[in-house]
C-alpha positions as CSV (number, residue, x, y, z in Angstrom):
1,M,64.3,-34.0,-47.6
2,I,66.0,-37.4,-48.0
3,E,69.1,-37.3,-50.2
4,A,70.0,-40.0,-52.8
5,K,72.1,-43.0,-51.7
6,T,72.1,-42.0,-48.0
7,R,71.3,-44.6,-45.3
8,A,67.8,-43.1,-44.9
9,W,67.2,-43.3,-48.7
10,W,68.2,-46.9,-48.9
11,R,66.0,-47.8,-45.9
12,A,62.9,-46.0,-47.3
13,T,63.5,-47.3,-50.9
14,L,64.0,-50.9,-49.6
15,A,60.7,-50.6,-47.6
16,L,58.7,-49.4,-50.6
17,C,60.3,-51.9,-53.0
18,L,59.4,-54.7,-50.5
19,G,55.8,-53.3,-50.2
20,S,55.5,-53.2,-54.0
21,F,56.8,-56.8,-54.2
22,L,54.2,-57.9,-51.7
23,V,51.4,-56.2,-53.5
24,F,52.1,-57.9,-56.8
25,I,53.0,-61.3,-55.4
26,N,49.4,-61.3,-54.0
27,L,47.7,-60.0,-57.1
28,Y,49.2,-62.5,-59.5
29,A,49.7,-65.7,-57.4
30,P,46.4,-67.3,-58.5
31,Q,47.2,-67.0,-62.2
32,P,49.0,-70.4,-62.6
33,L,46.4,-72.0,-60.5
34,L,43.5,-71.2,-62.8
35,P,43.4,-74.6,-64.7
36,G,43.4,-76.5,-61.4
37,L,40.7,-74.2,-59.8
38,K,38.6,-74.6,-63.0
39,E,38.5,-78.4,-62.5
40,T,38.1,-78.2,-58.7
41,Y,35.1,-75.9,-58.8
42,D,33.7,-77.1,-62.1
43,V,33.5,-73.6,-63.6
44,S,34.1,-72.2,-67.1
45,T,37.4,-70.6,-68.3
46,L,35.6,-67.2,-68.1
47,G,34.3,-68.0,-64.6
48,V,37.7,-68.9,-63.2
49,S,39.3,-66.0,-64.9
50,L,37.1,-63.7,-62.8
51,L,39.5,-64.4,-59.9
52,M,42.0,-62.2,-61.7
53,S,39.4,-59.8,-63.2
54,V,37.6,-58.8,-60.0
55,S,40.9,-58.1,-58.1
56,T,42.3,-55.9,-60.9
57,L,39.0,-54.0,-61.2
58,S,38.7,-53.3,-57.5
59,L,42.4,-52.3,-57.4
60,A,41.6,-49.8,-60.1
61,L,38.8,-48.3,-58.1
62,A,40.9,-48.2,-55.0
63,L,43.4,-45.9,-56.7
64,L,40.7,-43.3,-56.9
65,V,39.9,-43.7,-53.2
66,F,43.3,-44.0,-51.5
67,G,45.1,-41.3,-53.5
68,P,42.9,-38.4,-52.4
69,L,42.4,-39.9,-49.0
70,S,46.1,-40.0,-48.4
71,D,46.4,-36.2,-49.1
72,A,44.1,-35.7,-46.1
73,I,45.1,-38.3,-43.5
74,G,48.7,-39.3,-44.5
75,R,50.3,-42.0,-46.6
76,E,52.3,-44.5,-44.5
77,S,49.3,-45.6,-42.4
78,I,47.4,-46.5,-45.6
79,M,50.3,-48.5,-46.9
80,R,50.9,-50.4,-43.6
81,I,47.3,-51.3,-42.9
82,T,46.3,-52.3,-46.5
83,L,49.4,-54.6,-46.8
84,L,48.4,-56.3,-43.5
85,L,44.9,-56.7,-44.7
86,A,46.1,-58.1,-48.1
87,G,48.1,-60.8,-46.3
88,G,45.1,-61.7,-44.2
89,C,43.0,-62.1,-47.3
90,S,45.5,-64.6,-48.8
91,L,45.2,-66.7,-45.6
92,A,41.4,-66.5,-45.8
93,L,41.5,-67.6,-49.5
94,A,43.3,-70.8,-48.4
95,F,40.1,-71.8,-46.5
96,A,37.4,-70.4,-48.8
97,P,34.7,-73.1,-48.9
98,T,33.1,-72.1,-52.3
99,F,34.0,-70.5,-55.5
100,E,31.7,-67.6,-54.7
101,S,33.6,-67.0,-51.5
102,L,36.9,-67.0,-53.4
103,L,35.6,-64.4,-55.7
104,L,34.4,-62.2,-52.9
105,L,37.7,-62.4,-51.1
106,R,39.6,-61.6,-54.3
107,L,37.4,-58.6,-54.7
108,V,38.2,-57.3,-51.2
109,Q,41.9,-58.2,-51.6
110,G,42.2,-56.3,-54.9
111,F,40.8,-53.2,-53.2
112,V,43.2,-53.3,-50.2
113,L,46.1,-54.1,-52.6
114,G,45.5,-50.7,-54.2
115,G,46.5,-48.8,-51.1
116,L,50.3,-48.9,-51.6
117,P,50.4,-48.3,-55.4
118,A,48.0,-45.4,-55.0
119,V,50.3,-43.5,-52.5
120,A,53.9,-44.9,-52.7
121,I,55.2,-42.5,-55.3
122,A,53.4,-39.6,-53.7
123,W,55.2,-40.5,-50.4
124,M,58.5,-40.4,-52.2
125,G,57.6,-37.0,-53.7
126,D,56.9,-35.7,-50.2
127,E,60.1,-37.1,-48.6
128,F,62.8,-37.3,-51.3
129,E,64.9,-34.7,-53.1
130,K,64.3,-34.8,-56.9
131,P,67.4,-36.9,-57.8
132,A,66.6,-39.3,-55.0
133,L,63.0,-39.6,-56.2
134,L,64.1,-40.5,-59.8
135,S,66.5,-43.2,-58.6
136,A,63.9,-44.7,-56.1
137,V,61.0,-44.8,-58.6
138,G,63.1,-46.9,-61.1
139,L,63.8,-49.5,-58.3
140,Y,60.2,-49.4,-57.2
141,I,58.9,-50.2,-60.7
142,G,61.4,-53.0,-61.0
143,A,60.0,-54.5,-57.8
144,N,56.5,-54.5,-59.4
145,S,57.6,-56.9,-62.1
146,L,59.7,-59.0,-59.7
147,G,56.7,-59.4,-57.4
148,G,54.5,-60.4,-60.4
149,I,56.9,-63.0,-61.5
150,S,57.5,-64.3,-58.0
151,G,53.8,-64.6,-57.2
152,R,53.2,-66.9,-60.1
153,I,56.3,-69.0,-59.4
154,V,55.6,-69.3,-55.6
155,G,51.9,-70.0,-56.3
156,G,52.6,-72.6,-58.9
157,A,55.4,-74.3,-56.8
158,A,53.3,-74.4,-53.6
159,A,50.2,-75.7,-55.5
160,E,52.3,-78.6,-56.8
161,I,52.9,-79.6,-53.2
162,G,49.6,-79.0,-51.5
163,G,47.2,-77.6,-54.1
164,P,45.7,-74.1,-54.1
165,T,45.4,-74.1,-50.3
166,A,49.1,-74.4,-49.9
167,A,49.7,-71.7,-52.5
168,F,47.5,-69.1,-50.7
169,L,48.9,-70.1,-47.4
170,A,52.5,-69.6,-48.7
171,V,51.7,-66.2,-50.2
172,G,49.8,-65.1,-47.0
173,I,52.7,-66.1,-44.7
174,I,55.3,-64.4,-47.0
175,T,53.1,-61.3,-47.0
176,L,52.6,-61.1,-43.2
177,V,56.4,-61.6,-42.5
178,G,57.2,-59.1,-45.2
179,C,54.7,-56.7,-43.7
180,M,56.5,-56.8,-40.4
181,V,59.7,-55.9,-42.1
182,F,58.0,-53.1,-44.1
183,W,56.4,-51.6,-40.9
184,R,59.9,-51.5,-39.3
185,L,61.8,-50.1,-42.3
186,L,59.4,-47.4,-43.5
187,P,60.3,-44.1,-41.8
188,N,57.6,-41.8,-40.5
189,S,56.8,-38.9,-42.8
190,R,58.4,-35.6,-41.9
191,A,57.5,-33.4,-44.9
192,F,53.8,-34.3,-45.3
193,V,51.3,-31.5,-45.0
194,P,47.6,-32.5,-44.8
195,Q,45.3,-31.0,-47.4
196,R,41.6,-30.6,-47.2
197,F,39.9,-33.0,-49.6
198,E,37.7,-31.1,-52.1
199,L,35.5,-33.5,-54.0
200,R,34.6,-30.9,-56.6
201,K,38.2,-30.0,-57.4
202,A,39.2,-33.7,-57.7
203,A,36.3,-34.4,-60.0
204,S,37.1,-31.3,-62.1
205,D,40.7,-32.4,-62.5
206,L,39.7,-35.9,-63.6
207,L,37.1,-34.6,-66.1
208,G,39.7,-32.2,-67.5
209,H,42.1,-35.0,-68.2
210,L,39.4,-37.1,-69.8
211,R,38.5,-34.2,-72.1
212,S,42.1,-34.0,-73.4
213,P,42.2,-36.2,-76.6
214,I,46.0,-36.6,-76.2
215,L,45.7,-38.0,-72.7
216,L,42.6,-40.0,-73.4
217,A,44.5,-41.7,-76.3
218,A,47.3,-42.6,-74.0
219,Y,44.8,-44.0,-71.4
220,C,43.1,-46.2,-74.0
221,L,46.4,-47.3,-75.4
222,G,47.7,-48.5,-72.1
223,G,44.4,-50.0,-71.0
224,I,43.7,-52.0,-74.2
225,N,47.2,-53.2,-74.5
226,F,47.1,-54.5,-70.9
227,L,43.7,-56.1,-71.5
228,I,45.3,-58.2,-74.2
229,F,48.7,-58.8,-72.6
230,I,47.7,-60.0,-69.1
231,N,44.7,-62.1,-70.2
232,Q,46.8,-63.9,-72.9
233,Y,48.8,-65.3,-69.9
234,S,45.6,-66.6,-68.4
235,Y,44.5,-68.4,-71.5
236,I,48.0,-69.7,-72.3
237,T,47.8,-71.5,-69.0
238,F,44.7,-73.4,-70.1
239,R,46.4,-74.3,-73.4
240,L,49.6,-75.5,-71.7
241,A,47.8,-77.4,-69.0
242,D,46.1,-79.5,-71.7
243,E,47.5,-82.0,-74.2
244,P,50.1,-82.3,-75.6
245,Y,52.0,-80.2,-73.0
246,T,50.2,-81.1,-69.7
247,L,52.3,-78.7,-67.6
248,A,51.7,-78.9,-63.9
249,A,51.1,-75.7,-61.8
250,S,54.8,-75.3,-61.1
251,G,55.6,-75.5,-64.8
252,L,52.9,-73.0,-65.6
253,G,54.4,-70.6,-62.9
254,L,57.8,-70.7,-64.6
255,I,56.2,-69.6,-67.9
256,F,55.9,-66.2,-66.3
257,L,59.7,-65.8,-66.3
258,T,59.0,-64.5,-69.8
259,Y,58.1,-61.2,-68.1
260,L,61.8,-60.6,-67.9
261,G,61.5,-59.6,-71.6
262,G,59.4,-56.8,-70.4
263,T,62.0,-55.7,-67.9
264,F,64.4,-55.3,-70.8
265,G,61.8,-53.5,-72.8
266,S,61.2,-51.0,-70.0
267,M,65.0,-50.4,-69.7
268,M,65.3,-49.7,-73.4
269,S,62.3,-47.4,-73.6
270,G,64.0,-44.2,-72.6
271,R,67.0,-44.8,-74.9
272,L,64.9,-45.7,-77.9
273,A,62.5,-42.8,-77.3
274,G,65.4,-40.4,-77.2
275,R,66.8,-41.7,-80.5
276,F,63.5,-41.8,-82.4
277,S,60.3,-40.5,-80.6
278,P,58.0,-41.8,-78.0
279,A,55.0,-42.2,-80.3
280,T,57.2,-44.0,-82.9
281,C,58.4,-46.4,-80.3
282,M,54.8,-47.0,-79.1
283,M,53.8,-48.0,-82.6
284,V,56.8,-50.3,-82.8
285,G,55.9,-51.8,-79.4
286,V,52.4,-52.6,-80.5
287,M,53.7,-54.2,-83.7
288,I,56.2,-56.3,-81.6
289,L,53.2,-57.4,-79.4
290,M,51.4,-58.5,-82.6
291,L,54.4,-60.4,-83.8
292,G,54.9,-62.2,-80.5
293,T,51.3,-63.3,-80.6
294,A,51.9,-64.8,-84.0
295,I,54.9,-66.7,-82.8
296,T,52.8,-68.3,-80.0
297,L,50.7,-70.0,-82.6
298,S,53.5,-72.5,-83.0
299,E,53.1,-76.0,-81.5
300,S,56.6,-75.8,-80.2
301,L,56.8,-75.0,-76.4
302,V,60.2,-73.3,-77.0
303,L,58.7,-71.0,-79.6
304,I,55.6,-70.3,-77.4
305,I,58.0,-69.2,-74.7
306,V,59.9,-67.0,-77.3
307,G,56.6,-65.5,-78.4
308,L,55.6,-64.7,-74.8
309,S,59.0,-63.0,-74.2
310,V,58.6,-61.0,-77.4
311,N,55.1,-60.0,-76.2
312,A,56.5,-58.8,-72.9
313,F,59.2,-56.7,-74.5
314,G,56.7,-55.0,-76.8
315,F,54.1,-54.5,-74.1
316,F,56.4,-52.9,-71.5
317,L,58.1,-50.8,-74.1
318,T,54.8,-49.3,-75.0
319,H,53.5,-49.1,-71.4
320,S,56.6,-47.3,-70.2
321,L,56.3,-44.7,-72.9
322,A,52.5,-44.3,-72.6
323,S,52.7,-43.7,-68.8
324,S,55.5,-41.1,-69.3
325,W,53.5,-39.5,-72.1
326,V,50.7,-38.7,-69.5
327,G,53.1,-37.0,-67.2
328,R,54.6,-35.0,-70.0
329,Y,51.3,-33.7,-71.5
330,A,49.0,-33.4,-68.5
331,Q,48.1,-29.7,-67.9
332,G,48.3,-29.6,-64.1
333,A,47.1,-32.1,-61.6
334,R,49.7,-34.6,-62.8
335,G,49.1,-36.9,-59.9
336,S,45.4,-37.4,-60.8
337,A,46.4,-37.7,-64.5
338,S,48.8,-40.6,-63.7
339,A,46.3,-42.2,-61.4
340,L,43.7,-42.1,-64.1
341,Y,46.2,-43.9,-66.4
342,L,46.4,-46.7,-63.9
343,V,42.6,-46.8,-63.6
344,F,42.3,-47.4,-67.3
345,Y,45.3,-49.9,-67.1
346,Y,43.8,-52.1,-64.5
347,T,40.2,-51.8,-65.7
348,G,41.5,-53.1,-69.1
349,A,43.0,-56.1,-67.3
350,S,39.7,-56.8,-65.6
351,L,37.7,-56.8,-68.9
352,G,40.0,-58.9,-71.0
353,G,38.4,-62.2,-70.1
354,F,35.0,-61.0,-71.4
355,W,36.6,-60.0,-74.7
356,L,38.8,-63.1,-75.3
357,E,36.5,-65.8,-73.9
358,P,34.2,-66.0,-77.1
359,F,37.4,-66.3,-79.3
360,W,38.7,-69.0,-77.0
361,R,35.5,-71.0,-77.3
362,W,35.4,-70.4,-81.1
363,A,38.9,-71.6,-81.9
364,G,41.1,-72.1,-78.8
365,W,44.4,-70.3,-78.8
366,S,44.1,-69.4,-82.5
367,G,40.9,-67.6,-81.6
368,V,42.7,-65.7,-78.8
369,A,45.3,-64.6,-81.2
370,V,42.6,-63.2,-83.6
371,G,40.8,-61.4,-80.8
372,S,44.2,-60.0,-79.7
373,W,45.0,-58.7,-83.2
374,L,41.7,-57.0,-83.5
375,L,42.2,-54.8,-80.5
376,L,45.9,-54.3,-81.1
377,S,45.0,-52.9,-84.5
378,I,43.1,-50.3,-82.6
379,T,46.0,-49.4,-80.3
380,L,48.3,-49.3,-83.3
381,T,45.9,-46.7,-84.9
382,I,45.9,-44.8,-81.6
383,A,49.7,-44.8,-81.5
384,F,49.8,-43.6,-85.2
385,G,47.5,-40.7,-84.1
386,L,49.9,-39.8,-81.4
387,W,52.8,-39.9,-83.9
388,R,50.9,-37.4,-86.1
389,F,50.4,-35.2,-83.1
390,E,54.2,-35.3,-82.4
391,R,54.9,-34.3,-86.0
392,R,52.5,-31.3,-85.8
393,Q,54.1,-30.3,-82.5
394,A,57.6,-30.5,-84.0
395,A,56.5,-28.5,-87.1
396,S,54.9,-25.7,-85.1
């Protein structure tokens, strides 16, 4: 087993952080390009938003495939091959002749992007001692958000120079070069023991988690919150690309630096939950997300950025605690319980455009805010229910 802070630990952790970075740079690079792609292909806001929706939906489905598959055939081969395919998809996106071909390639890319997130933490669990695992997971999750921010910035900056073609080429080249480094850095597994895949047992575990009201509540909380949070960013790009802001793709990419508020929220989650309680902090996180949405109604670009940063803090505070809630309360099969949380999480992201589009057509960004508050009132109610459960647990 690999010990913390050793040379082997740093090498493996760096490889997995690089892999995580490459996954999310590919997943989110198209987001600042949406207004330009909407005009290029003459499609609706909902239509162009499907470029994000289909990839997150197929990624969610991939988690259910690659996780159990890795138990049978091993994990590093899945990570290496799917990363290589993801980079190839980005290069193919640069030369897609039609919008339909773009959608198809994003669907395929989302699926292969699910390979590494589905198995990376399981690989660490196989190879790392427990203290080494805890340290590595924190860095790995940090690389997720860094990749998401970088994808939008790189995509936006490259599109400013050469349009969407340049953006996809840049991301594809970065991915293929990074993939070569990843292949070289990632050690071969030494502790992995293949297990026979049993479909009946896997299905039984998943159904057991879904029958648990406490886990299902956390799944819905994470999925609905992400539905709102990530799709607000899509619609804010349409607002800021229009008058009176008229931000170019590079400027829209920089808007996603507000994600750093979420990094702070994730860092604070454990400390706040220890002082108060996880469910209390989840309620507060949802209310902060509602407050940040209200701030974005301002016409001031500075206040819009402030509101998005507040949103990111509230969302990631709640997301961190909801995901850890699943690990705490799952009765066995914790790996599939956590995978199911991510399935709800990314499925929510894929459905957000369908929910917010009618509100956007009705009243623009103000309509998006109303649609957001309606669903956030539901997640606030869910968090309140979890708080009541905590109180009963403490009293018993």
